[in-house]
C-alpha positions, 0 to 999 in steps of 0.5 A: 499499499502507497500512502501520500501526504499533503503539502499545507500550501493552502492552509490559511496564512501558512508560513511559506517557509514551512513547505520545502522542510515539510516536503523534505521530512515527508520524503524521509519516512517514505511517503509515496506522494506529496500533494498540493491544493489549488485555490487562487482566492485564499491566503495560501501559497500558489500549488505550482510554487509549492510543488516547485519548492517541494521538488527542489527539496526532495529527490525521490517522493512523487508530486501531484497537484490535487487538485490544480484548477485548470480553467483558471489558467491561461493554457500556454502558461500552465502547460509550461509551469507543469512542464517545468515542475516535471523536469526540475523534479526529474519525472516525479510530477503528475498533473492533477487537474479539475474545473474549479467551483468557486467564482472567486478563484477565476481572477484572469480576464476572459477566463470565467467560471462558465464553459469550463468543461469545453474549455478544458477539452480545448487546453488539453489539446494546447498542452499536449501540442506544447509538450510535444515542442510545437510553437504556440500562435504568436510566439517565435519558439517552443515554450518548453525545452527539447525532450520534455515529456507529456506530463501525466494527467489526473482528472478530477470531475463530477458525474457518472461518467468520469472518463468520458472526455475526449482528452481522457478516452483512449489515451496511451498515457495513464490517465485518472478521473475521479467523481467527487460528490460528497453529499451523496457519498455521505448519504451512501448513494452508489452513483455519487460515491467517490471513486477513482479510475484509470484509463489503460491503452484501450480507454477501459477503466480500472480501479485505483486505490485512494490514499488514505490516512491511518493511525500510524501516519497520523502518529508519525506526523505528530512526531515529526511535526508539532501540529495543534488540532487547531491547525487553521492557521499557519501559526500552528504548524512548526517544522 
């Protein structure tokens, strides 16, 4: 079993200097993955910055954006950010991406909270073309170095058919889709159960395990970091 741990990048008013040390200490006991939280309109550290800091502080642990709000980003910029994190981490990064549900996170002019699904479909094609080294319109050069790989993607969306988007179905690289519907999950509804599947080369979904916190991992964290029960503010996290 593999167990990951979250970066505290979106703990309210977190001290940014905690991020690198948290990442380094997470690698020592053998956690498999470090995950970030993506918000814009919140007093935390930007997820791409937190992941880059974690990449520089570690050498083995996996990195995942869990979950980055894709449609709030201009696609060329996000493609370059993701490729850069993947490159400096030597291929340890997976781009977990979702649509976003809070209107205040959509702060870029022209990228509002409507039509995000169709926009993400278009953006996915932009990401892949740029990672292949193609030159975007209006530019004289590619935006990533030669030899850049296609960054693995993890998709988060709600609905009964998690792997039906064009950018996911039948793709050669490993993809995952997650269906979050917490209200139905709490009521025990099967259709809204939070689940994860990966699409293989033929596009057939297969289950993948979700990371879980256990008493043993909680005890490890309490030993390595002095974290109070009221950890809503970064002042209560001491690396």
